[in-house]
C-alpha positions in Angstrom: -153.9 -49.9 -3.1 -155.8 -50.4 -6.3 -154.7 -53.3 -8.5 -153.9 -53.0 -12.2 -155.7 -55.0 -14.7 -153.8 -57.2 -17.2 -155.0 -54.9 -20.0 -153.8 -51.7 -18.4 -150.4 -53.3 -17.7 -150.2 -54.3 -21.3 -151.1 -50.8 -22.5 -148.4 -49.2 -20.4 -145.9 -51.7 -21.7 -146.8 -50.7 -25.3 -146.5 -47.0 -24.5 -143.1 -47.5 -22.8 -141.8 -49.5 -25.8 -142.7 -46.9 -28.4 -139.8 -44.9 -29.7 -139.3 -41.4 -28.4 -139.5 -38.5 -30.9 -136.1 -37.3 -32.0 -134.3 -34.5 -30.1 -134.7 -31.3 -32.2 -131.3 -29.6 -32.3 -130.9 -26.1 -33.8 -127.2 -25.2 -34.5 -126.4 -21.5 -35.2 -123.0 -20.6 -36.7 -121.6 -17.4 -38.2 -119.7 -19.3 -40.9 -120.4 -21.9 -43.6 -120.4 -25.5 -42.6 -118.2 -26.3 -45.6 -115.4 -23.9 -44.7 -112.0 -25.4 -43.9 -111.5 -23.8 -40.4 -111.3 -25.7 -37.2 -114.7 -24.6 -35.9 -116.4 -25.8 -39.1 -114.6 -29.2 -39.0 -115.8 -29.6 -35.4 -119.4 -28.9 -36.4 -119.2 -31.3 -39.4 -117.7 -34.0 -37.1 -120.5 -33.5 -34.6 -123.6 -33.4 -36.8 -122.3 -36.1 -39.0 -122.0 -38.6 -36.2 -124.8 -37.9 -33.7 -127.1 -40.9 -33.9 -129.6 -40.0 -36.8 -132.4 -42.0 -35.2 -132.1 -39.8 -32.0 -131.7 -36.3 -33.5 -133.4 -34.0 -36.0 -130.7 -31.4 -36.8 -131.1 -28.0 -38.4 -128.0 -25.8 -39.1 -128.4 -22.1 -39.6 -125.6 -20.2 -41.3 -125.4 -16.5 -40.7 -122.4 -15.7 -42.9 -122.8 -12.9 -45.3 -121.3 -14.9 -48.2 -124.0 -17.5 -48.1 -127.0 -17.3 -50.5 -130.3 -17.0 -48.6 -132.6 -20.0 -48.6 -132.7 -23.7 -47.5 -130.3 -26.3 -48.7 -129.3 -29.8 -47.8 -125.8 -30.9 -46.6 -124.9 -34.6 -46.8 -122.4 -35.6 -44.1 -119.5 -37.9 -44.7 -121.6 -40.6 -42.9 -124.4 -40.1 -45.4 -126.8 -38.2 -43.1 -128.8 -35.4 -44.8 -128.9 -32.2 -42.9 -131.2 -29.3 -43.4 -129.2 -26.1 -43.7 -130.8 -22.6 -43.5 -128.9 -19.6 -44.8 -129.7 -16.3 -43.2 -126.9 -14.0 -44.5 -126.5 -11.0 -42.2 -124.2 -8.1 -41.5 -124.6 -6.5 -38.1 -127.2 -8.3 -36.1 -128.9 -4.9 -35.5 -129.1 -4.2 -39.2 -132.1 -4.9 -41.4 -131.0 -8.4 -42.4 -130.0 -9.3 -38.9 -133.4 -8.2 -37.5 -135.1 -10.2 -40.3 -133.1 -13.3 -39.4 -134.1 -13.0 -35.7 -137.8 -12.6 -36.7 -137.7 -15.6 -39.0 -135.9 -17.8 -36.5 -138.3 -16.8 -33.7 -141.2 -17.9 -35.9 -139.4 -21.2 -36.7 -138.7 -21.8 -33.0 -142.4 -21.4 -32.2 -143.4 -23.6 -35.1 -140.8 -26.4 -34.8 -140.3 -26.5 -31.0 -136.6 -27.1 -30.9 -135.3 -28.8 -27.8 -131.8 -27.5 -27.8 -130.3 -24.3 -29.5 -126.5 -24.3 -29.6 -124.5 -21.4 -31.1 -120.9 -20.7 -31.9 -119.3 -17.4 -32.7 -120.4 -14.0 -31.5 -123.3 -13.1 -33.7 -124.8 -16.6 -33.3 -124.4 -16.4 -29.6 -126.2 -13.1 -29.3 -129.0 -14.2 -31.7 -129.4 -17.4 -29.6 -130.5 -15.2 -26.7 -132.9 -13.1 -28.7 -135.0 -16.0 -29.9 -137.5 -15.9 -27.1 -137.8 -17.0 -23.5 -135.1 -19.2 -22.0 -137.8 -21.8 -21.2 -138.6 -22.4 -24.8 -135.4 -24.4 -25.4 -132.1 -25.3 -23.7 -129.6 -22.6 -24.8 -125.9 -23.6 -25.1 -123.0 -21.4 -26.2 -120.0 -23.2 -27.7 -116.9 -21.1 -27.5 -114.4 -22.2 -30.0 -111.5 -19.7 -29.4 -109.9 -17.5 -26.8 -112.1 -14.5 -27.8 -109.3 -12.7 -29.5 -111.7 -10.8 -31.8 -113.9 -9.5 -29.0 -113.8 -5.8 -28.2 -114.0 -4.6 -24.6 -117.5 -3.5 -25.3 -118.5 -6.9 -26.6 -116.9 -8.6 -23.6 -119.0 -6.4 -21.4 -122.2 -7.4 -23.3 -121.4 -11.1 -22.8 -120.7 -10.5 -19.1 -124.2 -9.2 -18.8 -125.9 -12.0 -20.8 -123.9 -15.2 -20.1 -126.3 -16.1 -17.3 -129.0 -16.7 -19.9 -127.3 -19.7 -21.3 -128.0 -23.0 -19.6 -124.3 -23.8 -20.1 -121.2 -22.5 -22.0 -119.1 -25.2 -23.5 -115.5 -25.0 -24.6 -113.0 -27.6 -25.9 -110.0 -26.3 -23.9 -109.6 -25.4 -20.2 -107.7 -22.3 -21.2 -110.8 -20.9 -23.0 -112.9 -21.4 -19.9 -110.3 -19.7 -17.8 -110.3 -16.7 -20.1 -114.1 -16.6 -20.0 -114.0 -16.5 -16.2 -111.4 -13.7 -16.2 -112.8 -11.5 -19.0 -116.6 -12.2 -18.9 -117.1 -13.2 -15.3 -118.5 -16.6 -16.3 -119.1 -18.7 -13.1 -117.7 -22.2 -13.0 -121.2 -23.6 -12.4 -122.1 -22.7 -16.0 -118.9 -24.0 -17.6 -118.6 -27.3 -19.4 -115.4 -28.8 -20.9 -115.7 -31.2 -23.9 -112.5 -31.7 -25.8 -112.4 -31.8 -29.6 -112.1 -35.2 -31.1 -110.4 -36.5 -34.2 -111.3 -39.4 -36.5 -108.4 -41.7 -35.8 -109.3 -44.0 -38.7 -109.4 -41.2 -41.3 -106.4 -39.4 -39.8 -103.7 -42.0 -39.2 -100.2 -43.0 -40.1 -99.9 -45.0 -43.4 -97.7 -47.9 -44.5 -94.3 -46.9 -46.0 -95.3 -47.6 -49.6 -98.4 -45.5 -49.3 -96.5 -42.7 -47.6 -93.9 -42.6 -50.4 -96.7 -42.4 -53.0 -98.3 -39.5 -51.1 -94.9 -37.7 -50.9 -94.4 -38.2 -54.6 -97.8 -36.7 -55.3 -96.7 -33.6 -53.3 -93.3 -33.4 -55.1 -91.3 -34.4 -52.0 -88.0 -36.2 -52.5 -87.1 -39.1 -50.2 -84.4 -37.2 -48.3 -86.4 -34.0 -47.8 -87.9 -33.2 -44.4 -91.3 -31.7 -44.8 -93.0 -29.4 -42.3 -96.6 -28.6 -42.7 -99.0 -26.0 -41.4 -102.7 -26.2 -41.8 -104.2 -22.8 -41.0 -106.0 -20.0 -42.8 -103.7 -17.2 -44.0 -104.8 -14.6 -41.5 -102.8 -12.5 -39.0 -103.8 -14.5 -35.9 -102.0 -17.5 -37.3 -98.8 -15.6 -37.6 -97.4 -17.2 -40.7 -94.9 -14.4 -41.1 -93.1 -15.6 -37.9 -93.4 -19.2 -39.1 -91.7 -18.4 -42.4 -88.9 -16.5 -40.7 -88.4 -19.5 -38.4 -88.3 -21.9 -41.3 -85.8 -19.7 -43.1 -83.3 -20.3 -40.3 -84.0 -24.1 -40.3 -83.6 -24.2 -44.1 -80.3 -22.3 -43.9 -79.0 -24.9 -41.5 -80.2 -27.8 -43.6 -81.4 -27.3 -47.2 -83.4 -30.5 -47.1 -86.1 -28.7 -45.1 -89.4 -28.0 -46.9 -92.5 -26.1 -45.8 -96.0 -26.8 -47.0 -98.7 -24.2 -46.1 -102.3 -25.5 -46.4 -104.9 -22.8 -46.3 -106.1 -19.6 -48.0 -106.6 -16.1 -46.8 -106.0 -12.4 -47.2 -102.2 -12.6 -46.5 -101.4 -15.1 -49.3 -99.7 -12.6 -51.6 -97.8 -10.9 -48.8 -96.5 -14.2 -47.4 -95.5 -15.5 -50.8 -93.5 -12.3 -51.3 -91.8 -12.8 -47.9 -90.7 -16.3 -48.8 -89.3 -15.1 -52.0 -87.5 -12.2 -50.4 -85.9 -14.6 -48.0 -84.6 -16.6 -50.9 -86.6 -19.7 -50.0 -87.7 -20.4 -53.6 -89.6 -23.6 -54.0 -88.7 -24.7 -50.4 -92.0 -23.0 -49.4 -95.1 -24.1 -51.1 -98.6 -22.6 -50.8 -101.2 -25.4 -51.4 -104.3 -23.3 -50.8 -107.5 -24.8 -49.3 -107.5 -28.6 -49.6 -110.1 -31.2 -48.9 -107.6 -34.1 -48.8 -105.7 -33.0 -45.6 -106.0 -36.6 -44.4 -103.8 -37.6 -47.3 -101.3 -34.7 -46.9 -100.5 -35.1 -43.3 -99.2 -38.7 -43.4 -96.7 -37.6 -46.1 -95.1 -34.9 -43.8 -92.5 -35.2 -41.2 -93.7 -32.6 -38.7 -96.5 -30.1 -38.1 -96.3 -26.5 -37.2 -98.6 -23.9 -35.7 -97.4 -20.3 -34.9 -100.8 -18.8 -33.7 -100.9 -15.8 -31.5 -104.2 -17.1 -30.1 -105.7 -20.6 -30.3 -108.6 -22.5 -28.9 -108.2 -26.3 -29.3 -106.6 -26.7 -32.7 -108.1 -29.4 -34.9 -105.0 -29.0 -37.0 -102.8 -30.1 -34.1 -105.2 -33.0 -33.3 -105.2 -34.3 -36.8 -101.4 -34.0 -37.1 -100.8 -35.9 -33.9 -103.3 -38.5 -35.0 -101.2 -39.0 -38.1 -98.1 -39.6 -36.0 -96.5 -36.2 -36.5 -94.4 -34.3 -33.9 -95.8 -30.8 -33.4 -94.0 -27.5 -32.9 -96.6 -24.9 -31.7 -96.7 -21.6 -29.8 -97.5 -21.9 -26.1 -100.9 -20.2 -26.3 -104.5 -21.3 -25.5 -105.4 -24.9 -26.0 -102.0 -25.7 -27.5 -100.8 -25.9 -23.9 -103.3 -28.7 -23.3 -102.5 -30.6 -26.5 -98.7 -30.5 -27.0 -96.6 -32.0 -24.2 -93.3 -30.2 -24.5 -90.5 -32.7 -25.2 -93.0 -35.7 -25.2 -95.2 -35.1 -28.3 -93.5 -32.1 -29.7 -92.2 -28.6 -28.6 -93.9 -25.5 -27.3 -92.3 -22.2 -28.0 -93.2 -18.6 -26.9 -95.6 -16.8 -29.1 -93.8 -14.6 -31.7 -90.4 -16.2 -31.0 -89.1 -17.1 -34.4 -85.7 -18.1 -33.0 -87.1 -20.7 -30.6 -89.4 -22.1 -33.3 -86.4 -22.3 -35.7 -84.3 -24.1 -33.1 -87.1 -26.7 -32.6 -87.4 -27.2 -36.4 -83.6 -27.7 -36.8 -83.7 -30.4 -34.2 -86.5 -32.2 -36.0 -84.7 -31.9 -39.4 -81.5 -33.5 -38.0 -82.9 -36.1 -35.6 -85.2 -38.6 -37.4 -85.4 -40.9 -34.3 -86.6 -37.9 -32.2 -89.3 -37.2 -34.9 -90.5 -40.8 -34.7 -90.5 -40.9 -30.9 -92.5 -37.7 -30.5 -94.9 -38.6 -33.3 -95.6 -42.1 -31.9 -96.3 -40.6 -28.4 -98.7 -38.0 -30.0 -100.6 -40.7 -31.8 -101.0 -42.7 -28.6 -102.3 -39.7 -26.7 -104.9 -38.9 -29.4 -106.2 -42.5 -29.3 -106.5 -42.5 -25.5 -107.8 -38.9 -24.9 -109.1 -37.2 -28.0 -111.1 -39.7 -30.0 -114.0 -38.4 -32.2 -116.2 -41.1 -30.8 -115.6 -39.8 -27.2 -116.4 -36.3 -28.2 -119.6 -37.2 -30.0 -120.7 -39.4 -27.0 -120.1 -36.5 -24.6 -122.3 -34.2 -26.6 -125.0 -36.9 -27.0 -125.0 -37.6 -23.3 -125.2 -33.8 -22.5 -128.1 -33.2 -24.9 -130.1 -36.2 -23.6 -129.5 -35.1 -20.0 -130.6 -31.6 -20.6 -133.9 -32.6 -22.2 -134.6 -35.4 -19.8 -133.7 -38.4 -22.0 -130.7 -39.6 -20.1 
């Protein structure tokens, strides 16, 4: 066996000690990174906390409301991200085809290691950017697929095998993919959403009182909050009906709705027609949700369909009991009777009953909220989520 000289051993040691080039990560999303929805919060949490010395990240936004061109997004951690805007309509339209052409050229030029997409257009474009061997292809499914038509489900049934893996934050999403799109378990990965337990946390009593005062809440009022865009799938209409019954039982109840959307006017009219007056308040989109939640007494979510709700995670992290519909990932997050209550989808009477209990039983609110906070700390930390993605990327590109 030939021996190695001292000089060759030293040369190999120098090579081994040199830093590896960063993993080039391309993230495709149908919506704007700065939107207030759960999938956007997930993406901001991920890209803002992956080790910057290990990753070079580019985000491509395909939303039609974005101005074309390249911008920079600075994360909460101070990391600067390159953001490319390719506004498209249908992916088979002129702008869609142009975006595919430009992204194919960029892929050849920049040699991305991993391409990860979320939402339907991004998922399909991911598969149209060239041979599978050019980069690891991941699809990140953020919801139960409630917007997919039967035809689109069939398309994904035909192409899902081209992803190296399909990731979802809730087991219920993966089960739906197996049922509706024939996704084999060998291609499934579960990585739970995580929440920043330092940013979203209970606050001392004096701070809580100051936050409540800023929201116009009196000391004896019991404030429910719902953080969700005002769109049909979130079923705010049922939520307001349920709240009306709770408020009729105890006028101390208040409902704060955080979010904007097409149904704002209709929902406001509903609240007025029910005689709720200023007991229901529409706060619109807010960037200070971490300061609103600790001022509340309980959180609500009436969705007809849900993936893994960041809104529920953040509410539980702030020590709030949660009343939510028993759909999708809510079943995984809310332990009925332990961290909150699960009610049937569309059942305003059941949700109203749960709300009445929470209005009248402060010790129950505290017990459920404390249990929820402990569960978030042990099972749904943001650090754990980011670490899981970091380990996945490194394994897939041979850097584990």
